N, C-alpha and C positions, 0 to 999 in steps of 0.2 A: 652526110647522109645518117639519119638516125634509124636503126632497125630494132625496134621494140620487141621485147622478149615475146609478146603475146604473138608476134607473127611467127618467130622461131619457133614456138611450141606447137605450130601446127606441122610440123614436119619431125619425123623421129627417125634415127638411124639404128637400126639393131645392130645387136653383138654380130651375127652372122654376115651382114653386109659390110662393116668395117673391118671384118678378119678377112672377106673376100679380096680386098683392096689388096693383098698382098700375093693374089695367086696371078696377076698380070705385072707387078713391078714391086721388087724387093729392095728398092734402094734405101739408103739411109733414112732420108725424108719420108718415106713411106712407112718405115718401119716405126720410126719416132712417132708419127699421126696414129698409126695402129695401138701403138703401146698406150700414148697418152691418152687416147679415147677409152680403151678399156679400163683404165685407172677411174676415168670421169665414169663410164656404167658402173662400175662398181659401187660408186657413190650414189647414182640414181637409184640403182635396185634396193640398197639400202634405205634410201629416204621416201621414195615413192613405189617401190616394187616394179620399176621399169628395167627392162634388161636390154636398157639401149639408152640413147642419150639425144638431147634436142642440140642440133648442131648451129651453135649461135654464132660462133666464127666463121664458120664455112658459109652461112648464110648473109654474113653482113659482106663478106670477100665478093660473093657472088652479085650481090646487089649493087657494088661498087665496079665490079668487070661487066655485068649485063644490064645495066639499069633499065633498058627498055624492057625488061623482064618483071619488072615490078611496079605497082601502082604507087605513087609518091605525092604528097602533096607539102606545101609551106606549112611549117607550124613552129610554135615557141615549145621547147622542152624545159622543163625545170626538175631539179632533184631535190625530194626533199633531205635536209643534213642533221636533222633535230627530230626529237620527240617519237612518238609511237608510229608515224608515217616515215622515218628515216628510212632513206634508199628507194622510196617509191617516186616513181616519175610520172607526170602530168602532162600531158599535149594539149594544147590549145592552138586550134588551127588559125593561121594569121598569113594572109596573102603577101603581106611585107617582109615576113622572115626570110633568110637566108638559109636556114634550117629545112631540108627537105627528110620527110619521115616516110618510109615504105611501111605501107598499110597493107599490102596484099601483093597479088600479082599471080603471074604463071607456076603455082608451084607444084602442078604436075611436073614441067619443066625442071624444077629444083629438085625434085623427088628423084627424077630419072637419073638427072646428072649425078646426083649424090649416089644414087645406087649403081651406076655404071664402073664395073671393076676395070 
């Protein structure tokens, strides 16, 4: 399953939301997630003026865990490895492909899930 960045950029975690995770769970894992996201957000505020982040990894995990919440379709994904388009991905819908591409879904549910402390 491929979860493209344009889908992930439809969800924003604010700094306040990430900090709120510590209110109900102060485990080492949650502390690590909060600390790493805070560092991630420092880069977003410097690069894009966004005091938050796009939770790419979390959305990919949710798409794998709850695939029924996402619209998916088969497609071929290529990544440019050279030239001016280096690191750019291209999707070509292909019903014969074994790759499922998440193209949208119940984003309200995703936002609510990620906002829940």
